[in-house]
C-alpha positions in Angstrom: 152.2 53.8 135.4 151.3 52.1 132.1 148.1 53.3 130.3 146.7 51.9 127.0 144.2 53.6 124.7 142.3 52.1 121.8 143.0 54.5 118.9 141.5 52.6 116.0 139.2 55.5 115.4 142.1 57.9 115.0 140.9 59.2 111.6 137.2 59.2 112.3 135.2 62.4 112.7 134.7 63.6 116.3 136.2 60.7 118.2 139.2 60.9 115.9 139.7 64.5 116.7 139.5 63.6 120.4 142.1 60.9 120.1 144.5 62.9 118.0 144.6 65.8 120.3 144.9 63.8 123.5 147.8 62.0 122.0 149.5 65.3 120.9 149.3 66.4 124.6 150.3 63.0 126.0 153.5 63.2 123.8 154.6 66.1 125.9 154.6 64.3 129.3 156.9 61.6 130.8 155.0 60.5 133.9 153.0 57.8 132.2 154.0 55.2 129.7 151.5 55.0 126.9 150.5 52.1 124.7 148.2 52.4 121.8 146.1 49.8 120.0 146.2 50.7 116.3 144.5 49.2 113.2 146.6 47.7 110.4 146.1 50.3 107.8 147.0 53.2 110.1 149.8 51.6 112.0 152.9 53.0 110.4 151.5 56.4 109.8 150.4 56.9 113.4 153.5 55.4 114.9 155.6 57.9 113.0 153.6 60.8 114.5 153.6 60.0 118.2 155.5 58.6 121.1 154.7 55.4 122.9 154.3 51.6 122.4 152.1 50.7 119.4 150.2 47.4 119.4 148.5 46.1 116.2 144.8 45.2 116.6 142.9 44.2 113.5 139.5 44.0 115.0 136.8 45.8 113.0 134.9 48.7 114.6 131.7 47.6 116.3 132.7 44.0 115.9 132.6 41.1 118.3 136.3 40.7 117.9 137.0 44.1 119.5 135.2 43.1 122.6 137.5 40.1 123.2 140.8 40.8 121.5 142.3 43.3 124.0 142.3 41.6 127.3 145.1 39.1 126.7 147.4 41.7 125.3 146.7 44.0 128.3 147.5 41.3 130.8 150.7 40.2 129.0 152.0 43.8 128.8 151.1 44.5 132.4 148.9 47.5 131.5 147.6 49.3 134.6 144.7 51.2 133.0 142.8 50.9 129.7 141.0 53.9 128.3 138.3 53.3 125.7 137.6 56.6 123.9 134.1 55.3 122.9 131.5 53.2 124.7 133.0 49.9 123.4 134.8 48.8 126.5 136.3 45.3 125.9 135.3 42.3 128.1 137.5 40.5 130.6 140.0 43.3 131.1 142.8 42.6 133.6 143.3 46.3 134.5 141.6 49.4 135.7 139.6 51.1 133.0 137.8 54.3 132.0 135.4 55.0 129.1 134.6 58.2 127.3 130.9 58.3 126.2 130.3 61.2 123.9 126.6 60.9 123.5 123.7 58.4 123.4 122.2 59.4 120.1 121.2 55.9 119.0 119.0 55.6 122.2 117.6 59.2 122.1 116.7 58.9 118.4 115.7 55.2 118.0 113.7 55.9 114.8 117.0 56.6 113.0 118.8 53.4 114.0 118.0 49.7 113.3 117.1 47.6 116.4 120.4 45.7 116.6 122.5 48.9 116.7 120.3 50.4 119.4 120.6 47.2 121.5 124.3 47.0 120.9 124.8 50.6 122.1 122.6 50.1 125.1 124.3 46.8 126.2 127.8 48.2 125.8 127.0 51.5 127.6 125.6 49.5 130.6 128.7 47.2 130.5 131.0 50.2 130.3 129.4 51.8 133.3 129.4 48.6 135.4 133.0 47.5 134.6 134.9 50.8 134.4 136.2 52.9 137.2 134.9 56.2 135.8 132.9 57.4 132.8 134.2 60.6 131.0 131.8 62.8 129.1 132.3 65.9 127.0 129.5 68.0 128.5 127.2 68.4 131.5 124.3 67.6 129.2 125.7 64.2 128.3 126.2 63.5 132.0 122.6 64.4 132.8 121.4 62.3 129.8 123.2 59.2 131.2 121.9 59.7 134.6 118.3 60.3 133.4 118.2 57.5 130.8 120.2 54.8 132.7 119.9 55.9 136.3 123.7 55.9 136.5 125.3 57.3 139.7 126.4 60.9 138.8 129.5 60.6 141.0 131.0 58.0 138.6 130.7 60.4 135.7 133.3 63.1 135.1 132.8 66.1 132.7 135.9 67.0 130.8 135.3 69.6 128.0 137.0 69.0 124.7 139.3 71.6 123.2 140.0 73.6 120.0 143.4 73.4 118.4 145.1 76.4 116.9 144.1 76.8 113.3 146.5 77.0 110.3 144.9 79.0 107.5 146.1 78.6 104.0 145.4 82.2 102.7 146.9 81.3 99.3 143.9 79.1 98.3 141.6 80.5 95.6 138.2 79.4 96.9 136.6 80.1 93.6 139.0 78.0 91.5 139.2 75.1 94.0 135.6 75.0 95.3 133.5 77.3 93.2 132.9 79.7 96.1 132.5 83.1 94.4 129.9 85.0 96.5 129.2 85.7 100.1 128.2 82.4 101.8 126.9 80.8 104.9 128.4 77.5 106.1 127.5 74.1 107.4 130.1 71.6 108.6 129.3 68.1 109.5 127.7 64.8 108.5 124.2 64.1 107.0 123.1 62.0 109.9 119.4 62.5 110.8 120.0 64.2 114.1 121.9 66.9 112.2 118.5 68.2 111.1 119.5 69.1 107.6 116.1 68.9 105.9 114.9 71.6 108.4 118.0 73.7 107.6 117.5 73.5 103.8 113.8 74.4 104.1 114.6 77.4 106.2 117.4 78.5 103.8 115.1 78.2 100.8 112.6 80.6 102.5 115.2 83.4 103.0 113.8 86.6 101.4 116.9 87.5 99.4 119.5 84.8 98.7 120.4 85.6 95.1 123.9 86.8 96.0 124.4 84.2 98.7 125.8 80.7 98.5 125.3 77.9 100.9 128.6 75.9 101.4 128.5 72.4 102.8 131.7 70.7 104.2 131.7 67.1 105.3 129.7 64.3 103.8 128.2 64.8 100.3 124.5 65.6 100.6 123.7 64.0 97.3 124.5 60.6 98.7 121.5 61.0 101.0 118.2 60.2 99.3 116.1 62.1 101.8 117.9 65.4 101.0 117.9 65.2 97.2 114.4 66.7 96.9 115.6 69.8 98.7 118.7 70.1 96.7 116.8 70.0 93.4 115.3 73.4 94.5 117.0 75.8 92.1 116.7 78.6 94.7 119.4 76.9 96.8 122.8 77.9 95.5 124.7 75.1 97.1 128.4 74.3 97.0 129.5 70.8 98.2 133.2 70.6 99.3 133.1 67.1 100.8 135.9 66.3 103.2 138.8 68.7 102.9 142.1 69.6 104.4 142.2 71.4 107.8 144.0 74.3 106.2 141.3 74.7 103.6 138.5 74.3 106.1 140.0 77.1 108.4 139.9 79.5 105.5 136.4 78.5 104.5 135.3 79.1 108.1 137.1 82.5 108.3 135.5 83.8 105.1 132.0 82.6 105.9 129.3 85.1 106.9 128.3 82.6 109.6 128.2 79.0 110.6 124.9 77.3 111.0 124.6 74.4 113.5 121.0 73.1 113.5 121.4 69.8 115.3 118.8 68.2 117.4 121.5 66.5 119.5 125.2 66.9 120.0 127.5 65.6 122.7 129.7 68.6 122.2 129.9 70.4 118.8 133.4 71.0 117.4 132.3 73.2 114.4 131.1 75.9 116.8 134.6 76.4 118.3 136.3 76.0 114.9 134.2 78.9 113.6 134.6 81.1 116.7 138.4 80.8 116.9 138.9 82.2 113.4 136.3 85.0 113.8 133.1 83.6 112.3 129.8 84.2 114.0 127.7 81.2 115.0 124.0 80.5 114.7 123.2 77.4 116.7 120.4 75.2 117.9 119.6 75.5 121.6 119.4 71.8 121.9 121.3 69.5 124.3 125.0 70.4 124.9 125.2 73.2 122.4 124.3 76.1 124.7 127.2 74.9 127.0 129.7 75.2 124.1 128.2 78.5 122.7 127.9 80.4 126.0 126.7 83.9 125.2 128.7 84.0 122.0 126.1 82.8 119.5 122.5 83.2 118.4 120.6 80.3 119.7 117.3 79.1 118.1 114.7 76.4 118.5 115.8 73.6 116.0 112.1 73.2 115.0 111.4 76.8 114.3 112.2 78.0 110.8 111.1 81.5 111.7 113.7 81.7 114.5 116.5 80.4 112.2 115.6 82.7 109.3 115.5 85.7 111.7 118.9 84.9 113.1 120.5 84.5 109.6 119.0 87.8 108.4 120.1 89.6 111.6 123.7 88.7 111.1 123.6 89.5 107.3 122.0 92.9 107.9 123.5 94.2 111.2 127.3 94.6 111.0 127.7 96.0 114.5 125.9 93.1 116.0 127.9 90.6 113.9 131.2 92.1 115.0 130.1 92.0 118.6 129.3 88.3 118.2 132.7 87.7 116.6 134.4 89.3 119.6 132.5 87.2 122.1 133.3 84.1 120.0 137.0 84.7 120.3 136.7 84.8 124.1 134.4 81.8 124.3 136.7 79.6 122.1 139.7 80.4 124.3 137.9 78.7 127.3 138.3 75.3 125.6 141.9 73.9 125.2 143.2 70.5 124.5 146.0 71.2 127.1 143.4 71.4 129.8 141.4 68.5 128.5 144.5 66.3 128.5 145.6 67.5 132.0 142.3 66.7 133.5 142.3 63.3 131.8 145.8 62.5 133.1 144.7 63.5 136.5 141.8 60.9 136.4 144.4 58.3 135.4 146.6 59.2 138.3 143.7 59.3 140.8 142.8 55.7 139.8 146.3 54.3 139.9 147.9 56.1 142.8 
C-alpha cells in the first residue's frame, strides 16, 4: 500500500502539529509505504527527520497551483491513497483520497474573512467531501458542524481525536531573565485571530479586583501587531508579558509555572493548549464553546465566552482556593492521558487500510 500526504504545512500552528505527530508515529510502522509532498524551504530539514519518499512541491499554500500540481505525480508514482491534512484536496486525483477538516471557521465567522476566502473555503470543502472517500475531523462538534452547515452524510465523516505529545521541560531556564516573568502569572497561548476572543479576555482581566502582583503572559503571535487590541494593551492596569513564538521546551516550563491557562475562544476544532497545560499540571479555564468541552471533559472550569463575570469568577476561584485548584490539576492529568498521538495515528492507519484492502 502506497500512501501520500501533503505536508507543506509541517511548520504551521495546529495543522503542523497534526502533521508532525502523525509522521512520528508513521515512522514506527512498516505496513504502508509513505510519500510526502514537501515545500522547497523545508525539504532537507524534514527529510532528515523522517522515513519515506519525499517529493518536492513548490505550490504556495491556498494557491491555484496546489489544486493541480499533485495529480500527475500521484499517477506516475502509483500512489494508492492521498491524504490532504487540510480541506485543500487537489483536483483530478488518480487515487483514493481522504481529507482532514479541522474546522469551518471562515464560514461560521464570515464577518472576519474577506468574501474570496470564504468562497474558496466553501468551494473546497464541498469538493473535498464529494471527491474523497472519507472526511476525518478532530471532534464530534466539527462533525456536527459539517452535517448542519453542508448537510453532509454523517456516515462519511470519521471523528479521530488528536493527541498530546510528552513534554520536555527545560527547568534551567530563568523565566525572569529570558522573558521578564517575575511574578505569579496567568497564561494565554495562541494566535490573535478574531475567533480567539482576545478583546473580551483583556477586558475581563482588566476588571479583576486585585492584579497588582499578577502578570498576564501571552505566547504565540504578538498582540501589538493587531490594531484592534492596542487600545486594551495601553491600559496600564494590564501587566502583560509578550513572549512571541518560543521553543517547546520553554513553553512547557511556562505552562507548568502558570497559575492557570485561559482559553476564551468562540470556536475551536480541537484546542491543543488545553491538553498542553493539563499534561504538565496547570489548571484550565476554558470557554464552553464548540469542541472545547469535549477536550476539557470535567477537568476544567468552563465559562460562557461572552460573560466577563463568569470568567472573572473562574480566575478568582483558582487563585484563591488551593484545594480546588489541586483537584482540577489531578483531573487534568487524567484527562490529558486520554488523548495520544499513538491512538490518533493507529485509527488513521486503519482508515487507510479499510479503504485500500
